[in-house]
FITI-767947 format. One line per field, with one value per residue (C-alpha): x, y, z. Coordinates in pm, whole numbers, plus 50000, padded with zeros to 5 digits. Example, Ala and Ser with C-alpha at 12.3 -4.5 7.8 and 13.67 -1.06 7.14 Angstrom:
// residues 2
xx [51230_51367]
yy [49550_49894]
zz [50780_50714]
END
This chain:
// residues 282
xx [71264_71553_71892_71932_71999_71874_71684_71629_71361_71313_71352_71320_71358_71324_71430_71185_71273_71375_71189_70924_71166_71053_71165_71517_71519_71813_71744_71589_71455_71750_71770_72036_72077_72309_72384_72572_72950_73037_73197_73010_73175_72924_73095_73023_73081_72949_72576_72551_72310_72532_72469_72098_72090_72287_72039_71760_71926_71815_71515_71681_71518_71208_71159_70896_70868_70955_71050_71338_71332_71554_71521_71152_71051_70955_71126_70817_70640_70900_71059_71428_71505_71384_71573_71894_71903_71977_72147_72385_72496_72828_72832_73119_73192_73217_73146_72788_72740_72946_72775_72852_73135_73332_73407_73254_72929_72916_72951_72693_72426_72292_72259_72122_71845_71772_71696_72026_72121_72317_72592_72485_72530_72867_72990_72872_73043_73371_73392_73327_73594_73840_73758_73812_74123_73947_73977_74270_74061_73735_73719_73838_73610_73579_73644_73994_74084_74235_74020_74107_74009_73688_73602_73665_73451_73160_73194_73218_72908_72709_72859_72761_72394_72454_72352_72412_72490_72720_72706_73016_73031_73390_73535_73901_73895_74183_74329_74690_74791_74831_74492_74328_74485_74366_74014_73996_74129_73848_73590_73723_73684_73319_73261_73415_73140_72872_72805_72815_72972_72861_73146_73082_73419_73611_73932_73956_74267_74060_73785_74028_74200_73913_73572_73388_73145_73144_72813_72863_72600_72566_72282_72084_72113_72317_72551_72756_72725_73016_73353_73642_73831_73548_73453_73797_73833_73511_73648_73300_73148_73448_73409_73031_73054_73353_73568_73947_74089_74376_74734_74810_74509_74613_74962_74820_74600_74902_75070_74779_74960_75249_75021_74927_74600_74276_74138_74455_74347_74613_74989_75032_74818_75022_75351_75238_75111_75426_75658_75460_75475_75852_75910_75719_75946_76270]
yy [74848_74871_75004_75173_75546_75587_75348_75404_75166_75126_75500_75656_76019_76218_76574_76779_76796_77128_77303_77036_76744_76439_76404_76269_75963_76000_75718_75383_75161_75234_75063_75142_75119_75333_75188_75334_75346_75305_75505_75451_75569_75673_75654_75660_75862_76216_76189_75841_75963_75970_76334_76293_75992_76175_76463_76214_76109_76424_76527_76789_76585_76368_76045_76025_75653_75437_75604_75720_75693_75884_75682_75597_75921_75912_76211_76315_76365_76597_76934_76943_77144_76859_76598_76807_76722_76363_76387_76675_76763_76930_77063_77024_77397_77517_77874_77769_77712_77989_78325_78469_78705_78463_78095_78095_78242_77978_77697_77854_77923_77569_77460_77803_77770_77421_77574_77556_77866_77996_77784_77476_77662_77805_77461_77302_77570_77558_77180_77177_77440_77238_76911_77050_77250_77580_77758_77969_78080_78131_78510_78515_78567_78235_78410_78496_78131_77883_77625_77347_77554_77665_77299_77221_77519_77400_77049_77179_77394_77087_76864_77117_77042_76687_76474_76101_76087_76325_76340_76496_76581_76562_76688_76634_76816_77064_76947_76839_76506_76643_76813_76506_76288_76529_76530_76151_76123_76349_76146_75822_75972_76048_75696_75554_75738_75555_75826_75738_75917_75904_76019_76119_76103_76036_75959_75582_75568_75733_75476_75184_75301_75433_75306_75029_74994_75099_75187_75230_75380_75363_75534_75577_75213_75067_74817_74732_74758_74577_74613_74776_74445_74275_74573_74643_74277_74294_74370_74343_74600_74832_74831_74880_75171_75326_75311_75307_75136_75302_75233_74992_74780_74780_74672_74389_74279_74273_74027_73784_73524_73525_73436_73785_73733_73909_74186_74399_74766_74956_75007_74832_74542_74512_74521_74248_74027_74077_73992_73674_73579_73639_73440_73141_73133_73125]
zz [25021_24775_24887_24547_24552_24194_23967_23598_23470_23093_23040_22697_22599_22277_22202_21993_21625_21475_21193_21160_21184_21383_21747_21801_22025_22265_22514_22433_22714_22944_23282_23542_23919_24133_24476_24774_24768_24402_24122_23798_23475_23209_22871_22499_22186_22159_22099_22254_22522_22829_22926_22852_23083_23352_23350_23423_23748_23931_23725_23503_23228_23269_23072_22803_22868_23168_23495_23716_24094_24336_24652_24644_24467_24100_23940_23745_24081_24238_24158_24067_24383_24604_24404_24430_24801_24700_24359_24286_23932_23851_23495_23250_23257_23621_23510_23438_23813_23972_24009_24353_24462_24683_24710_25059_24925_24652_24906_25139_24877_24836_25199_25294_25036_25166_25505_25692_25893_26190_26341_26146_25817_25922_26025_25698_25490_25680_25683_25308_25241_25451_25279_24930_25021_24950_25286_25171_24870_25061_25020_24658_24362_24175_23844_23969_24028_23784_23610_23854_24157_23986_23926_24293_24395_24180_24322_24679_24629_24522_24792_25061_24994_25119_24819_24836_24462_24276_23896_23740_23370_23236_23567_23474_23141_23131_23464_23499_23647_24002_24013_23861_24131_24403_24264_24243_24598_24718_24527_24673_25019_24946_24818_25136_25325_25127_24870_24502_24207_23845_23622_23261_23090_22771_22963_22949_23169_23443_23392_23399_23716_23926_23817_23997_23706_23344_23181_22806_22577_22201_22013_22335_22440_22728_22562_22872_23250_23413_23580_23391_23393_23204_22987_22844_22744_22538_22192_22039_22275_22246_21869_21882_22126_21952_22264_22244_22555_22743_22636_22921_22824_22457_22560_22772_22482_22254_22491_22521_22311_22559_22850_22973_23169_23085_23304_23324_23336_23534_23527_23864_23747_23428_23619_23860_23578_23370_23662_23739_23374_23365_23683_23547_23243_23438]
END
């Protein structure tokens, strides 16, 4: 039996055409495997198919060709509610997921509807509030919180259901550097437990610093599935997918002729490589 949490096998998907137009093919023979304990960045231009692919991971969309498995369950054979126990989806706009009068109620809603009650439910809710730093806000209405706290509330509400995979659509949009760092620290803690995170993002610095794998899409096709160090050195794939690497990567590329090594993706990595290069020239 595979250890994969999710397997996408040659999946294709088309949206119905409007006003008599032919269907629009959004995914073309896509294959992808999500395993325990990894952060996978799903990237590409707008319209490349990344959100469509992400919505296949928990059955929000079902493939028209090929198949998607969550564990050993084919998504076309299971309702979305059952799949949500294993793959949780956090939408780009947290307000699309928040509808109850308090943060505590939001966190409790999912596990309660999955059958948890009594002391077990109370313990799950409180431990989730503590983990996401939301205890002080537990009795507040989510609409009264800032965008960062609303994002954390939406994430906490999904996490409380106990999924092994979390799919986050542009989770750092509108967040400042501190809140982004806090969110990524939380996600790294989840990954250390053996959960996996799929991050849909346009922030390439986030990808370079935090991702274990980069899955890049272009016109509904996966054009890369590799580490950030390899991906950001692939000028051909970057050009095809329309991806602009982060500034530190561009700086490293500009110094290739001086002996700067390939695979530099972070500020710390650049600093270490530059100091070694300087020391060799003394």
